[in-house]
N, C-alpha and C positions, 0 to 999 in steps of 0.2 A: 504494500500500500504506500507507494512513494509519491503519488500524485494527490494534491489537495483537491477537494471537490470543486473549489472555485476555479481551478485551472481548466476545468472542462468548459467553463463559460465565464471568462474573466469579467470582473466588475468594470464599469465604464472608467475611462482614464480620468474623468473629472473627479472621481472619488479617490482621495489620496491620504497619505500620512496615517495618523492615529485611527481615524474612522475606517480607513480601508483595512487596517489590521484587525480591528474589532469585528467588522462585518465578515472578514475572512474566517475568523474564529467561530462566529455564530453559524456560518454555513457549514464549517467542518464538523461542529458538534451535532449537526443533524444526523450524523452517522450513528449517534447513540440509539436512535429509533430502530436501527437494524440489528442491534446486538441482542440476541435472544438469551434469556436466562433459563434455568431449569424449572423455576417455579411455575406451576400452573395457575392460570387465572381462576378466580372464584366465579366470574360471570360468563365465561365462555370456555369451550373445550380447546384451548390452545395455551402455549407458554407466553409469559409476559416478556416484553423487551425492557431494556435498561431505562429508557426514557419514561415508560409507564411506572417502573419501579421507583425512579427518582421522584416523580410527582406524588406517588402514594406515600413515600417517606415524608415528604414535605407536609402533606396533609396529616399524617400521623403525628408529627411534631406539634402542629397547631392544635390538634384535638387532645393529645395525651400529655402535653407538657406539665399539666397540673399534678401528674403522678410522679414526677421526677423527685428523687430523694434530696437533691440539691437544687436550689433555684437556678433556672437556665434562662438565657436570653433567647427567646423564641426566634427572632430574626436571624441571629447568628447561627443557631442550630439549623434553621432552614437552609442557610447558605452552605453549611457543611454537608448536608445530605444531598443537595443539588450538585455539588462539585465532586463528591467522593468517587462516583462511578464513571466519571468522564474518561478516565484513563483506559477503561475497557474498550473504548473506540479502537485502540491499537493493541491492547493487551488481551482482549477477549474476556468473557465471563469465566470466572473460576468457581465451579460449584462447591458449596461448603463441605460436602461430604466426599469430594473427589480428592483423596489425600495425595495421590501422585501429582495431580495438576497443581496442588497448593505448594509443592516444593519449589517451583519456579515462579510462583506468583509475585513475590516481592520484586525480584529482578525485572520481570516483564513490566510490572506496573511503574516502577521507578523510571525505566526508559521511556515508557509511554507518557508519563507526566512531564518529563523534560522536553519531549518533542511537542506535545500538544500545547502546553502553556506558553511555550516560546513563540507561538503565533500572535500572542497579545502584545500590546505595548508593555514596556519593561515594568512599570509600576503595577499594572493589572496582572501581569505574568507572575510577579512576586507574590501578590495578594492571593491569587488562585493556588499557587504552590503552598503558601502558608496554611490556607484552609485545608488543603489535601493532607498536608503533613500533620495538622492538628487532629483531624479525624483519625488518621492512622495511629497516632501516638496515644490518644485517649487520655491526655493529661488534664483536660479541662472538663467541667461539668457538662458543657455543651457537647463536647466530643463523646463523652461517655453516654449521654442520652441519645445522641445521633446513632451511635453504634448499636444501642439497645433497640432502636426502631428498625435498624437494618436486619436485626435478628428476629424481631417480633413478627414482622409482616409475613415472612416465609412460613413461620409457625401457623399463622392463620390460613395461609394459602394451602398448606399441606393438610390442615384439618378439614378445610372445605373440600379438598380432593380425596379425602379418606385415605390419606397416606402419601400421595404424591411422590416427592423426591425421597422421602424417608424409605419407602419401599423400593424405589428405583435404584437407590444406592445402598440398599441393605443396611440401613441405619437402625440400630436398636434404640429403645427409649433412653438408655443411658448415654448413648452417643449423642442423641439430640439434646439432652440436658447439658452435656459437656460443651457442645458447640454453640449453645445459646446462653451460656452462663452470663454473658455481658448484659443480658436483660436484668437479671437479679442484681448485678453490680450497680445499675443506674436507678432501679425502681423496685422496691420491695413489693408494691402493689401489683405491678405488671409481672414481676417474677412469680408471684403466687398464681396469677392467672395463667401464665405459661405452664406452671407445674400441673394445674388442673387439666389443661388441654393435653399435655403429654401423657399424663396418667390415664385419661379416658381414651386417648388414641391407642395406647398400649393395650388397654382392656378390650378395645374393639378389634385388635389385630392389625392396626394401621401403621405399626412400626415393625421392625424385623425381630423384635424380641423385647 
């Protein structure tokens, strides 16, 4: 993927400088709509794409922020969830329960971040990278809650699919608990809800054990 989307139909010459860089970036991130995740939709018999996932995360932050154990800046948390998966445009989606793919995930995503954010003007490039790094490091209340939302929504999708990726990747209830522990780290209330969902899914046979 060496060619930018905008290269297939360059912007008019009258658009230049900072604005040209910003519009080039916005056109390029349209690719996010084509990156398929493993998670099944609740509303249709197909998999969600990364853009749909990012929107749903932003909505989850707005709706569920009151359950965070630490006060969070909702606007900043929304920025974190909107930025964090942009790197998958070049790095691809890495399924949570695909242990082999996760071994190279950090290296692939670091390279993708450097390439993608470099399309923006320098100040915005730095800002995007800082947001992405903040999400990955989980050192702030906002980043911890953002990560919790990133783990919570697939739990709901798999519940609605009566197993979904849990069964597809042969994930036991204990594996699901282990890989979604960041929910409990950010919100005791949402962590308890997660525990109820996993326990009932296990009882129904919607996990691998």
